[in-house]
C-alpha positions in Angstrom: 127.2 113.7 213.1 123.5 114.5 212.7 120.8 112.0 213.1 118.1 111.7 210.6 114.6 112.4 212.0 112.1 109.6 211.7 109.8 111.7 209.7 112.4 111.6 206.9 112.5 107.8 206.8 108.7 107.7 206.9 108.4 110.2 204.0 111.1 108.3 201.9 109.1 105.0 202.6 105.7 106.6 201.7 107.1 108.1 198.7 108.7 104.6 197.3 105.3 103.0 198.3 103.4 105.6 196.1 106.0 105.0 193.4 105.2 101.3 193.2 101.5 101.8 193.3 101.7 104.6 190.5 103.8 102.3 188.3 101.7 99.3 188.8 98.5 101.3 187.7 100.5 102.2 184.4 101.4 105.7 185.1 105.1 105.4 185.8 108.1 107.4 184.2 107.4 105.6 180.6 104.0 106.9 180.7 104.7 110.4 181.4 107.6 110.5 178.9 105.4 109.4 176.2 103.8 112.2 174.2 101.6 109.9 172.0 98.2 109.5 173.5 97.6 106.2 171.6 100.9 104.9 173.1 99.8 106.2 176.5 96.4 104.2 176.4 98.3 101.2 175.2 100.7 101.6 178.3 97.7 101.7 180.7 96.1 98.8 178.9 99.3 96.8 179.4 99.3 97.6 183.0 95.8 96.4 183.3 96.6 93.2 181.6 99.6 92.7 183.8 97.7 93.4 187.1 94.5 91.1 186.1 96.5 88.2 184.6 96.3 85.6 187.5 92.7 86.1 187.9 92.1 85.9 184.1 94.2 82.8 183.7 92.5 81.1 186.5 88.9 82.0 185.1 89.9 80.6 181.6 91.4 77.5 182.8 94.9 78.4 182.0 95.9 77.3 185.5 96.9 73.9 186.6 96.2 72.5 190.1 98.7 70.2 191.4 98.1 68.1 194.7 101.0 66.7 196.6 101.8 64.8 199.7 105.1 64.5 201.5 107.6 61.7 200.4 106.3 59.0 202.8 102.8 59.4 201.9 101.7 60.7 205.3 100.6 64.1 206.4 97.9 66.3 204.8 97.9 66.9 201.0 98.8 70.3 199.8 97.3 71.8 196.8 99.1 74.4 194.6 97.6 76.5 191.5 100.4 76.9 189.0 99.7 79.9 186.7 102.0 80.6 183.7 104.0 83.5 184.8 104.2 86.6 182.6 107.9 86.9 182.4 107.9 90.2 180.0 105.6 92.6 178.5 106.3 95.3 175.9 104.5 98.1 174.4 105.3 99.5 171.0 103.5 101.2 168.1 101.9 98.0 166.7 100.6 96.8 169.9 101.3 94.8 173.2 103.6 91.8 173.4 103.4 89.6 176.3 105.8 86.6 177.1 104.7 83.8 179.3 106.7 80.9 180.7 104.9 77.4 180.4 104.1 75.4 183.3 103.1 71.7 183.5 100.0 71.0 181.3 99.6 74.5 180.0 101.4 75.4 176.6 100.8 77.3 173.4 98.0 75.2 172.2 96.0 76.0 175.4 96.6 79.6 174.8 95.6 79.3 171.3 92.5 77.6 172.3 91.6 80.5 174.6 92.7 83.2 172.3 89.2 84.5 171.7 88.3 84.5 175.4 91.5 86.3 176.2 90.7 89.1 173.7 87.3 89.4 175.5 88.7 89.6 178.9 91.4 91.9 177.9 89.0 94.0 175.6 91.2 93.9 172.5 90.1 93.0 169.0 92.2 90.0 168.5 95.0 88.0 170.2 97.8 86.2 168.4 99.6 83.3 170.0 102.8 81.7 168.9 105.5 79.6 170.5 108.7 81.8 170.6 111.2 79.3 172.2 110.9 76.0 174.1 109.0 76.8 177.4 107.9 80.3 176.3 104.5 81.5 174.6 104.4 85.0 173.1 100.9 86.5 173.1 100.6 89.6 170.9 97.5 92.0 171.0 97.9 94.1 167.7 96.3 97.5 167.6 94.1 98.5 164.8 95.6 100.9 162.1 95.2 104.5 162.8 93.1 106.1 160.1 93.5 109.8 160.1 91.4 111.9 157.9 92.3 115.6 157.2 89.6 118.2 156.1 90.7 121.4 154.3 88.7 124.3 155.2 88.2 126.9 152.2 
């Protein structure tokens, strides 16, 4: 039985790390399997939205700060920032759909109030917010209709 050299394990680890980074930037398997340039740009845009969501939520006030102490009231107080987690993101021909879980104090009405600011932060034309199920908020960024013109050369 042969022992695998250390450089093989280092290479596998480096490849896995590169795969995670590339997928996080929006250049994963789905990106390269897609031939439509508009869908590719939507995949990159969705990756950017997913990557910057915690910072955007905090900046727009879609985060809730909770200060707690231990049960007896002794000890230092701990502060936690609760940001609605993005539980799903889907790209299709009509746009990008994101699903968020609600947290204490942040719901669909807060997302609706910040819809124009979300659109500005994400650099999209508009943002549509609706409550899909209790405890879930669906945020959609519809893509503008693609207008194609053809010219016939004589």
